[in-house]
Kinemage of the C-alpha trace (Angstrom):
@kinemage 1
@onewidth
@group {chain A} dominant
@subgroup {mainchain}
@vectorlist {calphas} color= white
{ca met a 1} P 152.656 33.163 19.175
{ca gly a 2} L 149.046 32.906 17.987
{ca leu a 3} L 145.977 34.980 17.124
{ca cys a 4} L 144.397 36.718 20.116
{ca pro a 5} L 140.859 35.562 21.001
{ca phe a 6} L 140.045 38.919 22.587
{ca his a 7} L 140.380 41.185 19.557
{ca asn a 8} L 140.252 40.908 15.786
{ca glu a 9} L 143.746 40.622 14.296
{ca lys a 10} L 145.528 39.122 11.289
{ca thr a 11} L 149.095 39.124 12.624
{ca pro a 12} L 149.620 36.845 15.665
{ca ser a 13} L 150.420 38.759 18.859
{ca phe a 14} L 149.130 36.361 21.574
{ca ser a 15} L 151.821 34.749 23.707
{ca val a 16} L 151.648 32.051 26.413
{ca ser a 17} L 154.446 31.429 28.899
{ca glu a 18} L 154.295 27.789 29.978
{ca ser a 19} L 156.914 28.254 32.681
{ca arg a 20} L 155.207 31.288 34.233
{ca gln a 21} L 151.653 30.025 33.551
{ca leu a 22} L 150.666 33.399 32.104
{ca phe a 23} L 149.352 34.787 28.804
{ca his a 24} L 149.813 38.188 27.211
{ca cys a 25} L 148.613 39.861 24.007
{ca phe a 26} L 150.990 42.465 22.592
{ca gly a 27} L 148.157 43.810 20.436
{ca cys a 28} L 145.353 44.634 22.893
{ca gly a 29} L 147.270 44.302 26.184
{ca ala a 30} L 145.137 41.465 27.619
{ca gly a 31} L 147.027 39.291 30.079
{ca gly a 32} L 146.854 37.164 33.189
{ca asp a 33} L 146.622 33.562 34.353
{ca val a 34} L 144.312 30.737 33.294
{ca ile a 35} L 141.465 32.000 35.503
{ca thr a 36} L 141.706 35.459 33.940
{ca phe a 37} L 141.752 33.821 30.498
{ca tyr a 38} L 138.504 31.965 31.182
{ca glu a 39} L 136.933 35.055 32.747
{ca arg a 40} L 137.598 37.057 29.573
{ca leu a 41} L 136.948 34.306 27.031
{ca tyr a 42} L 133.605 33.177 28.440
{ca asn a 43} L 132.564 36.398 30.213
{ca leu a 44} L 132.566 34.766 33.663
{ca asn a 45} L 133.345 35.966 37.155
{ca phe a 46} L 136.130 34.361 39.175
{ca leu a 47} L 134.034 31.576 40.730
{ca glu a 48} L 132.318 30.720 37.432
{ca ala a 49} L 135.671 30.513 35.643
{ca ala a 50} L 137.098 28.252 38.351
{ca glu a 51} L 133.993 26.042 38.191
{ca lys a 52} L 134.238 25.689 34.411
{ca leu a 53} L 137.912 24.798 34.555
{ca ala a 54} L 137.286 22.251 37.300
{ca gly a 55} L 134.498 20.629 35.296
{ca glu a 56} L 136.571 20.370 32.125
{ca tyr a 57} L 139.486 18.711 33.918
{ca gly a 58} L 137.498 16.409 36.205
{ca ile a 59} L 138.366 18.235 39.403
{ca glu a 60} L 135.777 18.170 42.202
{ca trp a 61} L 134.430 21.701 42.643
{ca ser a 62} L 133.660 22.965 46.147
{ca pro a 63} L 134.071 26.733 46.543
{ca gly a 64} L 134.744 27.810 50.108
{ca gly a 65} L 131.565 28.809 51.926
{ca gly a 66} L 129.445 28.515 48.826
{ca tyr a 67} L 128.843 24.808 48.425
{ca asp a 68} L 125.104 24.938 49.100
{ca ala a 69} L 124.575 27.763 46.635
{ca glu a 70} L 126.573 25.985 43.936
{ca ser a 71} L 124.699 22.743 44.578
{ca arg a 72} L 121.388 24.551 44.095
{ca lys a 73} L 122.630 26.044 40.847
{ca lys a 74} L 123.538 22.595 39.592
{ca val a 75} L 119.970 21.411 40.271
{ca tyr a 76} L 118.517 24.477 38.539
{ca tyr a 77} L 120.668 23.878 35.466
{ca glu a 78} L 119.543 20.251 35.343
{ca ile a 79} L 115.860 21.210 35.568
{ca asn a 80} L 116.196 23.957 32.936
{ca gln a 81} L 117.982 21.534 30.615
{ca ala a 82} L 115.230 18.953 31.080
{ca ala a 83} L 112.598 21.614 30.342
{ca ala a 84} L 114.407 22.750 27.192
{ca arg a 85} L 114.627 19.140 26.013
{ca his a 86} L 110.906 18.612 26.670
{ca tyr a 87} L 109.860 21.793 24.830
{ca tyr a 88} L 112.048 20.930 21.833
{ca gln a 89} L 110.599 17.407 21.642
{ca gln a 90} L 107.103 18.901 21.604
{ca ile a 91} L 107.765 21.204 18.661
{ca arg a 92} L 108.891 18.198 16.614
{ca val a 93} L 105.519 16.492 17.090
{ca pro a 94} L 103.642 16.684 13.773
{ca gly a 95} L 100.764 19.145 13.588
{ca asn a 96} L 101.668 21.276 16.611
{ca pro a 97} L 100.806 24.992 16.330
{ca ala a 98} L 104.261 26.246 17.376
{ca leu a 99} L 105.968 24.684 14.357
{ca ala a 100} L 103.226 26.022 12.079
{ca tyr a 101} L 103.706 29.484 13.594
{ca met a 102} L 107.479 29.458 13.119
{ca glu a 103} L 107.189 28.213 9.548
{ca gly a 104} L 104.606 30.911 8.910
{ca arg a 105} L 107.186 33.446 10.100
{ca gly a 106} L 109.679 32.028 7.604
{ca ile a 107} L 111.822 30.169 10.141
{ca glu a 108} L 113.058 26.762 8.962
{ca leu a 109} L 113.951 23.620 10.917
{ca pro a 110} L 117.773 24.124 10.934
{ca ala a 111} L 117.354 27.451 12.746
{ca ile a 112} L 114.780 25.969 15.133
{ca lys a 113} L 117.243 23.220 15.974
{ca ala a 114} L 120.226 25.582 16.363
{ca phe a 115} L 118.375 27.733 18.880
{ca gly a 116} L 116.583 24.814 20.575
{ca ile a 117} L 113.226 26.524 20.044
{ca gly a 118} L 110.358 24.511 21.516
{ca tyr a 119} L 106.662 24.350 22.300
{ca ala a 120} L 104.785 24.527 25.609
{ca asp a 121} L 101.474 22.807 24.867
{ca asp a 122} L 98.079 24.117 25.939
{ca ser a 123} L 97.396 21.384 28.519
{ca gly a 124} L 99.123 23.270 31.307
{ca arg a 125} L 100.528 19.969 32.574
{ca gly a 126} L 102.983 18.815 29.905
{ca leu a 127} L 106.220 19.965 31.528
{ca thr a 128} L 105.014 19.130 35.042
{ca ala a 129} L 104.380 15.514 33.998
{ca ala a 130} L 107.727 15.269 32.204
{ca leu a 131} L 109.668 16.534 35.223
{ca glu a 132} L 107.796 14.189 37.568
{ca gln a 133} L 108.542 11.269 35.260
{ca gln a 134} L 112.270 12.085 35.432
{ca gly a 135} L 112.150 12.339 39.224
{ca leu a 136} L 113.039 16.037 39.287
{ca ser a 137} L 111.850 18.318 42.082
{ca leu a 138} L 108.785 20.391 41.214
{ca glu a 139} L 109.566 22.667 44.159
{ca lys a 140} L 112.947 23.459 42.599
{ca ala a 141} L 111.298 23.876 39.200
{ca ala a 142} L 108.978 26.442 40.786
{ca glu a 143} L 112.019 28.354 42.073
{ca val a 144} L 113.165 28.905 38.470
{ca gly a 145} L 109.681 29.876 37.322
{ca leu a 146} L 108.768 26.772 35.301
{ca val a 147} L 105.823 25.460 37.331
{ca lys a 148} L 103.512 26.710 40.068
{ca lys a 149} L 101.413 25.071 42.764
{ca thr a 150} L 97.664 25.739 42.638
{ca asp a 151} L 94.639 24.480 44.553
{ca ser a 152} L 94.253 21.777 41.931
{ca gly a 153} L 97.913 20.724 42.027
{ca trp a 154} L 101.069 21.556 40.113
{ca arg a 155} L 100.666 23.407 36.799
{ca asp a 156} L 103.007 24.639 34.067
{ca met a 157} L 103.892 28.314 34.120
{ca phe a 158} L 104.246 28.375 30.326
{ca tyr a 159} L 101.499 26.991 28.093
{ca ser a 160} L 100.398 27.523 24.513
{ca arg a 161} L 103.640 29.317 23.729
{ca val a 162} L 106.672 29.098 21.455
{ca met a 163} L 109.602 28.646 23.835
{ca phe a 164} L 113.019 30.281 23.405
{ca pro a 165} L 115.681 28.864 25.759
{ca ile a 166} L 118.222 31.397 27.038
{ca val a 167} L 121.669 29.807 27.230
{ca asn a 168} L 124.783 31.259 28.856
{ca thr a 169} L 128.281 31.252 27.377
{ca arg a 170} L 129.015 27.915 29.080
{ca gly a 171} L 126.156 26.240 27.229
{ca lys a 172} L 123.877 25.986 30.263
{ca val a 173} L 120.155 26.779 29.950
{ca ile a 174} L 119.453 29.555 32.450
{ca ala a 175} L 115.957 30.807 31.549
{ca phe a 176} L 113.169 30.893 28.944
{ca gly a 177} L 111.140 33.350 26.950
{ca gly a 178} L 107.712 32.264 25.711
{ca arg a 179} L 105.750 33.834 22.839
{ca val a 180} L 101.979 33.304 23.053
{ca leu a 181} L 100.234 31.415 20.247
{ca thr a 182} L 96.520 31.801 20.987
{ca gly a 183} L 94.059 34.098 22.716
{ca asn a 184} L 94.587 37.668 23.788
{ca pro a 185} L 96.789 37.464 26.904
{ca arg a 186} L 98.035 40.360 28.948
{ca phe a 187} L 101.627 39.647 27.872
{ca lys a 188} L 102.594 38.550 24.366
{ca tyr a 189} L 105.951 37.449 25.776
{ca leu a 190} L 106.396 35.807 29.167
{ca asn a 191} L 109.926 35.467 30.529
{ca ser a 192} L 111.474 33.539 33.387
{ca pro a 193} L 111.898 35.483 36.639
{ca glu a 194} L 115.350 36.320 37.947
{ca thr a 195} L 116.889 33.352 39.756
{ca pro a 196} L 120.291 32.364 41.172
{ca val a 197} L 121.284 31.265 37.632
{ca phe a 198} L 119.610 34.059 35.636
{ca arg a 199} L 120.106 37.792 35.914
{ca lys a 200} L 118.161 39.613 33.228
{ca gly a 201} L 120.537 42.581 33.123
{ca glu a 202} L 123.599 40.349 32.814
{ca ser a 203} L 122.406 38.036 30.022
{ca leu a 204} L 122.175 38.298 26.241
{ca tyr a 205} L 119.989 36.091 24.077
{ca ala a 206} L 121.859 33.529 21.911
{ca val a 207} L 125.300 34.907 22.766
{ca asn a 208} L 126.414 31.275 23.122
{ca leu a 209} L 125.748 30.828 19.386
{ca thr a 210} L 126.820 34.215 18.073
{ca lys a 211} L 129.874 35.277 20.092
{ca asp a 212} L 132.369 33.519 17.812
{ca ala a 213} L 130.994 35.354 14.765
{ca met a 214} L 131.248 38.629 16.697
{ca val a 215} L 134.912 37.968 17.446
{ca lys a 216} L 135.621 37.030 13.829
{ca ser a 217} L 133.886 40.076 12.350
{ca gly a 218} L 134.720 42.484 15.166
{ca met a 219} L 131.060 43.540 15.188
{ca gly a 220} L 127.890 42.623 17.033
{ca ile a 221} L 124.366 43.421 15.839
{ca leu a 222} L 122.098 44.295 18.760
{ca val a 223} L 118.367 43.812 18.164
{ca glu a 224} L 115.244 43.915 20.317
{ca gly a 225} L 113.576 40.517 19.973
{ca tyr a 226} L 114.238 36.792 19.892
{ca met a 227} L 112.714 36.505 16.421
{ca asp a 228} L 115.036 39.205 15.089
{ca val a 229} L 118.073 37.185 16.240
{ca val a 230} L 116.743 33.889 14.834
{ca ser a 231} L 115.731 35.393 11.498
{ca leu a 232} L 119.059 37.186 11.006
{ca tyr a 233} L 120.950 34.015 11.950
{ca gln a 234} L 119.016 32.062 9.338
{ca tyr a 235} L 119.980 34.626 6.701
{ca gly a 236} L 123.670 34.388 7.530
{ca phe a 237} L 124.072 37.120 10.165
{ca ala a 238} L 125.442 34.926 12.944
{ca asn a 239} L 126.688 37.877 15.003
{ca ala a 240} L 123.325 39.157 16.274
{ca thr a 241} L 122.103 39.135 19.862
{ca ala a 242} L 119.361 40.728 21.957
{ca ala a 243} L 119.100 42.179 25.443
{ca met a 244} L 116.321 40.915 27.670
{ca gly a 245} L 114.022 43.815 26.718
{ca thr a 246} L 114.763 47.185 25.111
{ca ala a 247} L 116.841 48.564 28.007
{ca leu a 248} L 120.519 47.656 27.658
{ca thr a 249} L 122.557 47.515 30.866
{ca ser a 250} L 126.220 48.346 31.393
{ca ser a 251} L 126.851 44.673 32.255
{ca gln a 252} L 125.422 43.585 28.906
{ca ala a 253} L 127.467 46.220 27.090
{ca arg a 254} L 130.627 45.003 28.828
{ca met a 255} L 129.743 41.465 27.775
{ca leu a 256} L 129.517 42.637 24.171
{ca ser a 257} L 132.901 44.331 24.504
{ca arg a 258} L 134.437 40.925 25.178
{ca tyr a 259} L 133.608 39.851 21.662
{ca ala a 260} L 133.219 42.913 19.443
{ca glu a 261} L 134.760 46.316 18.837
{ca thr a 262} L 131.707 47.784 17.101
{ca val a 263} L 128.035 47.343 18.032
{ca val a 264} L 125.366 48.131 15.459
{ca leu a 265} L 121.889 48.753 16.895
{ca ala a 266} L 119.127 47.450 14.639
{ca tyr a 267} L 116.015 48.329 16.603
{ca asp a 268} L 112.374 48.609 15.634
{ca ala a 269} L 111.598 51.599 13.427
{ca asp a 270} L 108.880 53.025 15.724
{ca asp a 271} L 109.302 55.862 18.229
{ca ala a 272} L 109.985 53.423 21.066
{ca gly a 273} L 112.789 51.826 19.032
{ca val a 274} L 114.359 55.206 18.301
{ca ala a 275} L 114.154 56.211 21.974
{ca ala a 276} L 115.772 52.919 23.008
{ca ala a 277} L 118.550 53.386 20.448
{ca leu a 278} L 119.317 56.898 21.730
{ca lys a 279} L 119.479 55.699 25.331
{ca asn a 280} L 121.356 52.462 24.717
{ca met a 281} L 123.900 54.005 22.384
{ca asp a 282} L 125.355 55.994 25.290
{ca ile a 283} L 125.751 52.763 27.263
{ca val a 284} L 127.457 51.118 24.279
{ca gln a 285} L 129.905 54.012 23.945
{ca asp a 286} L 130.576 54.064 27.702
{ca ala a 287} L 131.685 50.424 27.458
{ca gly a 288} L 134.451 51.464 25.061
{ca leu a 289} L 132.635 50.195 21.976
{ca thr a 290} L 132.053 52.020 18.702
{ca gly a 291} L 128.297 52.430 18.330
{ca lys a 292} L 126.276 52.752 15.133
{ca val a 293} L 122.579 52.629 14.256
{ca val a 294} L 120.981 50.859 11.286
{ca met a 295} L 118.246 52.836 9.558
{ca leu a 296} L 115.648 50.287 8.405
{ca gly a 297} L 113.071 51.766 6.053
{ca gly a 298} L 110.031 49.869 4.810
{ca ala a 299} L 109.851 47.385 7.698
{ca lys a 300} L 108.966 47.513 11.378
{ca asp a 301} L 111.912 45.416 12.611
{ca pro a 302} L 115.022 43.486 11.404
{ca asp a 303} L 113.045 40.218 11.140
{ca glu a 304} L 110.519 41.740 8.736
{ca tyr a 305} L 113.237 43.657 6.869
{ca val a 306} L 115.458 40.681 6.080
{ca gln a 307} L 112.454 38.490 5.195
{ca arg a 308} L 111.036 41.150 2.861
{ca phe a 309} L 114.164 42.598 1.246
{ca gly a 310} L 116.696 39.789 1.633
{ca lys a 311} L 120.210 39.231 2.899
{ca asp a 312} L 122.005 41.663 0.581
{ca ala a 313} L 119.717 44.559 1.463
{ca phe a 314} L 120.242 44.049 5.191
{ca ala a 315} L 124.010 43.721 4.699
{ca gln a 316} L 123.958 47.029 2.818
{ca ala a 317} L 121.940 48.665 5.618
{ca val a 318} L 124.509 47.483 8.173
{ca ala a 319} L 127.365 48.753 6.004
{ca glu a 320} L 125.667 52.166 5.895
{ca ala a 321} L 124.928 52.260 9.634
{ca val a 322} L 125.061 55.774 11.061
{ca pro a 323} L 127.626 56.665 13.769
{ca phe a 324} L 125.963 57.380 17.090
{ca met a 325} L 126.665 61.142 17.115
{ca ala a 326} L 125.304 61.588 13.596
{ca phe a 327} L 122.215 59.588 14.621
{ca lys a 328} L 121.653 61.986 17.512
{ca phe a 329} L 121.888 64.944 15.145
{ca ile a 330} L 119.355 63.310 12.801
{ca gln a 331} L 116.883 62.800 15.641
{ca ile a 332} L 117.365 66.344 16.989
{ca ala a 333} L 116.611 67.732 13.537
{ca lys a 334} L 113.607 65.432 13.192
{ca glu a 335} L 112.169 66.639 16.510
{ca leu a 336} L 112.288 70.190 15.145
{ca gly a 337} L 110.748 69.235 11.790
{ca leu a 338} L 114.093 69.692 10.019
{ca thr a 339} L 116.488 67.615 7.924
{ca ala a 340} L 120.275 67.913 8.092
{ca gly a 341} L 121.427 66.874 4.632
{ca ala a 342} L 124.267 67.568 2.203
{ca gly a 343} L 122.652 70.891 1.275
{ca gly a 344} L 122.506 72.079 4.880
{ca leu a 345} L 119.625 72.344 7.304
{ca thr a 346} L 116.220 72.357 5.595
{ca asp a 347} L 112.589 72.423 6.706
{ca ala a 348} L 109.750 70.070 5.765
{ca asp a 349} L 109.326 71.833 2.388
{ca gly a 350} L 113.007 71.520 1.523
{ca ala a 351} L 113.636 75.240 2.043
{ca pro a 352} L 116.629 76.452 4.096
{ca ala a 353} L 115.805 76.464 7.810
{ca gly a 354} L 115.027 79.820 9.396
{ca gly a 355} L 117.364 81.522 11.826
{ca glu a 356} L 115.425 80.590 14.959
{ca gln a 357} L 115.139 76.968 13.831
{ca ser a 358} L 118.855 76.793 13.054
{ca leu a 359} L 119.740 78.248 16.439
{ca glu a 360} L 117.461 75.837 18.286
{ca tyr a 361} L 118.960 72.912 16.361
{ca leu a 362} L 122.483 74.142 17.040
{ca lys a 363} L 121.823 74.625 20.745
{ca lys a 364} L 120.569 71.041 21.184
{ca ala a 365} L 123.172 69.479 18.876
{ca ala a 366} L 126.036 71.353 20.549
{ca ala a 367} L 124.796 70.254 23.986
{ca ala a 368} L 124.712 66.617 22.845
{ca leu a 369} L 128.173 66.942 21.317
{ca ser a 370} L 129.545 68.615 24.442
{ca glu a 371} L 128.243 65.826 26.681
{ca ala a 372} L 129.614 63.097 24.386
{ca ser a 373} L 133.019 64.774 24.317
{ca arg a 374} L 133.076 65.419 28.060
{ca arg a 375} L 132.174 61.818 28.832
{ca arg a 376} L 134.804 60.600 26.349
{ca arg a 377} L 132.206 58.852 24.194
{ca ile a 378} L 133.912 60.351 21.158
{ca ser a 379} L 137.513 61.337 20.491
{ca pro a 380} L 138.819 64.911 20.113
{ca val a 381} L 139.173 64.263 16.365
{ca glu a 382} L 135.509 63.237 16.147
{ca thr a 383} L 134.489 66.287 18.172
{ca asp a 384} L 136.344 68.484 15.702
{ca tyr a 385} L 134.665 66.754 12.754
{ca tyr a 386} L 131.174 67.278 14.158
{ca ile a 387} L 131.881 70.929 14.960
{ca gln a 388} L 132.746 71.397 11.290
{ca lys a 389} L 129.573 69.537 10.273
{ca leu a 390} L 127.405 71.761 12.478
{ca ala a 391} L 129.045 74.814 10.931
{ca arg a 392} L 128.213 73.556 7.431
{ca asp a 393} L 124.638 72.663 8.380
{ca thr a 394} L 123.827 75.959 10.091
{ca gly a 395} L 126.115 78.502 8.429
{ca ile a 396} L 127.414 79.554 11.855
{ca ser a 397} L 131.176 79.886 12.310
{ca glu a 398} L 133.226 76.998 13.668
{ca ala a 399} L 134.752 79.299 16.286
{ca ala a 400} L 131.345 80.178 17.732
{ca ile a 401} L 130.212 76.546 17.725
{ca arg a 402} L 133.464 75.482 19.357
{ca arg a 403} L 132.889 77.928 22.210
{ca glu a 404} L 129.332 76.579 22.583
{ca val a 405} L 130.580 72.974 22.720
{ca glu a 406} L 133.534 73.653 25.003
{ca gly a 407} L 131.622 75.978 27.314
{ca asp a 408} L 131.867 79.675 28.019
{ca gly a 409} L 135.288 81.215 28.163
{ca val a 410} L 137.519 83.088 25.734
{ca arg a 411} L 139.817 81.132 23.462
{ca val a 412} L 142.278 82.375 20.901
{ca pro a 413} L 141.039 82.089 17.305
{ca gly a 414} L 141.624 78.573 15.977
{ca ala a 415} L 142.105 77.022 19.405
{ca gly a 416} L 141.333 73.320 19.295
{ca ala a 417} L 138.884 71.192 21.184
{ca pro a 418} L 139.845 69.977 24.651
{ca gly a 419} L 142.387 67.207 24.518
{ca arg a 420} L 143.970 68.018 21.135
{ca ala a 421} L 147.722 67.577 21.084
{ca gly a 422} L 149.572 70.707 22.139
{ca gln a 423} L 146.354 72.609 22.929
{ca ala a 424} L 145.208 71.365 26.307
{ca ser a 425} L 142.311 73.164 27.927
{ca ser a 426} L 142.673 74.900 31.260
{ca lys a 427} L 140.738 72.114 32.984
{ca gln a 428} L 143.151 69.542 31.606
{ca thr a 429} L 146.127 71.702 32.551
{ca ala a 430} L 144.845 71.837 36.104
{ca gly a 431} L 144.101 68.108 36.106
{ca ala a 432} L 147.564 67.221 34.823
{ca gly a 433} L 149.100 68.652 37.969
{ca arg a 434} L 146.861 66.876 40.406
{ca asn a 435} L 148.499 64.149 42.416
{ca glu a 436} L 146.994 60.685 42.583
{ca ala a 437} L 146.267 61.037 46.293
{ca leu a 438} L 143.554 63.615 45.499
{ca gln a 439} L 142.095 61.386 42.787
{ca lys a 440} L 142.086 58.361 45.094
{ca leu a 441} L 140.410 60.351 47.877
{ca phe a 442} L 137.701 61.428 45.430
{ca leu a 443} L 137.047 57.782 44.489
{ca arg a 444} L 137.078 56.653 48.126
{ca leu a 445} L 134.419 59.237 48.965
{ca met a 446} L 132.257 58.102 46.028
{ca leu a 447} L 132.503 54.513 47.256
{ca his a 448} L 131.585 55.579 50.789
{ca ser a 449} L 128.265 57.227 49.898
{ca gly a 450} L 125.766 56.798 47.089
{ca gln a 451} L 124.812 60.460 47.477
{ca ile a 452} L 128.435 61.537 47.030
{ca ala a 453} L 128.814 59.138 44.082
{ca ala a 454} L 125.834 60.780 42.367
{ca ala a 455} L 127.281 64.263 42.956
{ca gly a 456} L 130.696 63.111 41.740
{ca arg a 457} L 129.458 62.037 38.313
{ca glu a 458} L 130.219 65.503 36.923
{ca tyr a 459} L 133.917 65.381 37.841
{ca gly a 460} L 135.449 63.055 35.260
{ca arg a 461} L 137.909 65.804 34.361
{ca val a 462} L 139.617 65.265 37.738
{ca phe a 463} L 141.229 61.989 36.688
{ca thr a 464} L 144.536 61.860 34.824
{ca ser a 465} L 145.511 58.297 35.774
{ca pro a 466} L 144.038 55.778 33.257
{ca ala a 467} L 143.455 53.176 35.975
{ca leu a 468} L 141.724 55.632 38.295
{ca leu a 469} L 139.659 57.071 35.441
{ca arg a 470} L 138.465 53.555 34.583
{ca ile a 471} L 137.407 52.980 38.209
{ca tyr a 472} L 135.597 56.328 38.212
{ca glu a 473} L 133.718 55.487 34.996
{ca glu a 474} L 132.538 52.142 36.374
{ca ile a 475} L 131.414 53.783 39.625
{ca cys a 476} L 129.332 56.219 37.543
{ca val a 477} L 127.761 53.332 35.621
{ca leu a 478} L 126.840 51.489 38.831
{ca cys a 479} L 125.554 54.712 40.365
{ca ala a 480} L 123.223 55.225 37.392
{ca glu a 481} L 121.967 51.642 37.687
{ca thr a 482} L 121.201 51.995 41.395
{ca asp a 483} L 119.717 55.491 41.004
{ca gly a 484} L 122.078 56.984 43.562
{ca gly a 485} L 122.196 53.973 45.862
{ca glu a 486} L 125.285 52.547 47.537
{ca ile a 487} L 127.990 51.197 45.209
{ca asp a 488} L 128.471 47.419 45.263
{ca thr a 489} L 132.270 47.052 45.372
{ca gly a 490} L 131.956 43.388 44.355
{ca lys a 491} L 130.247 44.324 41.089
{ca leu a 492} L 132.738 47.142 40.621
{ca glu a 493} L 135.656 44.748 40.973
{ca glu a 494} L 134.131 42.329 38.447
{ca ala a 495} L 133.920 45.136 35.876
{ca leu a 496} L 137.623 46.008 36.202
{ca glu a 497} L 140.793 44.468 34.803
{ca glu a 498} L 143.741 43.458 36.978
{ca pro a 499} L 145.659 46.794 37.139
{ca glu a 500} L 142.473 48.650 38.107
{ca arg a 501} L 141.536 45.974 40.663
{ca ala a 502} L 144.891 46.454 42.379
{ca ala a 503} L 144.348 50.223 42.432
{ca leu a 504} L 140.835 49.738 43.851
{ca ala a 505} L 142.134 47.451 46.615
{ca glu a 506} L 144.753 50.062 47.543
{ca ile a 507} L 142.115 52.829 47.657
{ca leu a 508} L 139.832 50.823 49.932
{ca ala a 509} L 142.666 49.740 52.244
{ca gln a 510} L 144.804 52.873 52.502
{ca thr a 511} L 142.757 56.000 51.709
{ca lys a 512} L 141.453 57.471 54.957
{ca leu a 513} L 138.191 59.386 55.331
{ca ala a 514} L 137.320 62.220 57.693
{ca glu a 515} L 134.559 61.838 60.259
{ca asp a 516} L 132.336 64.243 58.286
{ca thr a 517} L 132.606 62.852 54.769
{ca asp a 518} L 130.050 65.260 53.325
{ca leu a 519} L 132.148 68.223 54.459
{ca gln a 520} L 135.304 66.503 53.219
{ca phe a 521} L 133.739 66.050 49.774
{ca arg a 522} L 132.548 69.678 49.582
{ca glu a 523} L 136.017 70.941 50.509
{ca leu a 524} L 137.579 68.647 47.915
{ca cys a 525} L 135.239 69.972 45.201
{ca leu a 526} L 136.072 73.558 46.158
{ca arg a 527} L 139.774 72.768 45.960
{ca ile a 528} L 139.290 71.308 42.481
{ca glu a 529} L 137.287 74.338 41.371
{ca arg a 530} L 139.919 76.731 42.720
{ca glu a 531} L 142.736 74.886 40.937
{ca glu a 532} L 140.810 75.027 37.663
{ca leu a 533} L 140.070 78.725 38.012
{ca glu a 534} L 143.715 79.468 38.820
{ca ala a 535} L 144.879 77.419 35.827
{ca arg a 536} L 142.462 79.295 33.570
{ca ala a 537} L 143.719 82.617 34.932
{ca arg a 538} L 147.320 81.601 34.141
{ca glu a 539} L 146.254 80.658 30.621
{ca leu a 540} L 144.563 84.041 30.097
{ca asn a 541} L 147.572 85.940 31.423
{ca glu a 542} L 149.742 84.094 28.893
{ca leu a 543} L 147.360 85.134 26.133
{ca leu a 544} L 147.596 88.776 27.211
{ca gly a 545} L 151.345 88.594 26.743
{ca glu a 546} L 151.073 87.605 23.076
{ca lys a 547} L 151.700 90.322 20.488
{ca asp a 548} L 148.948 89.559 17.943
{ca val a 549} L 145.945 89.511 20.286
{ca asp a 550} L 143.078 91.555 18.856
{ca ala a 551} L 141.958 94.518 20.994
{ca ser a 552} L 138.394 93.180 21.325
{ca val a 553} L 139.700 89.777 22.373
{ca lys a 554} L 142.038 91.448 24.905
{ca glu a 555} L 139.079 93.307 26.397
{ca arg a 556} L 137.120 90.056 26.799
{ca ile a 557} L 140.174 88.395 28.365
{ca met a 558} L 140.446 91.196 30.925
{ca ala a 559} L 136.747 90.872 31.755
{ca glu a 560} L 137.039 87.130 32.267
{ca leu a 561} L 140.150 87.560 34.406
{ca arg a 562} L 138.293 89.967 36.710
{ca asp a 563} L 135.485 87.428 37.039
{ca leu a 564} L 137.954 84.604 37.735
{ca arg a 565} L 139.758 86.551 40.454
{ca gly a 566} L 136.466 87.338 42.137
{ca arg a 567} L 135.433 83.671 42.126
{ca ile a 568} L 138.834 82.542 43.432
{ca asn a 569} L 138.715 85.052 46.296
{ca lys a 570} L 135.192 83.953 47.150
{ca ile a 571} L 136.342 80.325 47.459
{ca lys a 572} L 139.332 81.320 49.622
{ca glu a 573} L 137.138 83.409 51.911
{ca gly a 574} L 134.312 80.872 52.129
């Protein structure tokens, strides 16, 4: 028994069965064979894990049907490695402007060496000559965006730039980012194009260096730029990484979830940074991570902050990072010119907010809270906490706010949020009785059509099976990425663990579709709606039978029941 590499623990719970050739963690539930272990440990797909294992044990690697593709990748890796070596050698040449620039930014040689930071000189021919001298193909180098062919011959794609190699978790150089040193170019940063070895949305900068610190601390710090990562690393924050741009993808978030339980966003303090934090925090939460946001005052970005205020100040800022729901509330208040503090909701002059302002704030905050709860980005306990906070901030009763968050419909006084133990909502009551065949049919229809998948993103409440719910959530993520396009089942499978993969294979093989799938989906949605309405009607009838129901509440129950019966009859007739 040993410590699990997939989650932070102090008591060993990781077991390996030599006879069965399997591993299992009794703490987090991770398990599988050696391929699964490498997939999880290094964030690889099946073929990449098999390739890494083969390389480490001297086994010739030749994946069926993919030899040519793998051979090309090997050449690309070799060329990228040669380029990284050349750039690094250039930055060590005395008097070069890249080293002067980095030193001027407060970055010292140990950090430059750790990250392999280099220099593309201003000749436009330095790398081209180096690759030719080593006998490497310039045509292949062009395919990974390092050189280009012009009327006057081969030229470097990067010149007069500080070069940041991007390295995957297996230690292979897959791409570069270059920061301009002189002139006024169109792009301050120039990055490698996507290639067979580099997918921008599936890569994180410096994760090869920082993943171990993430695992040890249980936390990753997500920043915007290369310099932020390097600067924080130099100051002792070895658990920072950056997406390739401000937009985080679900694949990158899942990669982070391999190493950390909490992700702290430390973005630039400008409006663009705030907007990116709001958007990316949802993606972080959807990956099953706990998301927080660092509030950096007095500096434009983490690099400037840690250089100006020091290590202890940044550590304190991280310790005081704001949970993602509270951050949303802060930004909603800010948009309205308000502040939600310990003394309640106040305006720019520090006076209590007016009624209309409070209502507008409450409406937007309740909508954000409702969506987070519905999408399971926060727990029922957290939902309850934030309902209480909104009540304190606005002076409006918890009961009224709860109805706003949960949606219209009468509830007995003190009824809890959906999902609280012993107080399930009508939608959950209906969902609990649904058989898995209905849930599997719903998923099969979403996989059949991108249009159906987009329409199905509002039906998470349908799923009671954990495995099927996980498949549904990943379909929704892929649907958002493709903007309603067809779902790539290969990518879906890669995002799932073994129990969910088996369920997915069964759905694809055994769940039959009607000839008119659009009609089949509409009928399925109507069936779901009818079941929910009937469950709500049963719940209301039970309430009517209670002795202590207030007369006004009873009247509202009767009104809702009449409405429910009308809607149910309409569905049956239609």
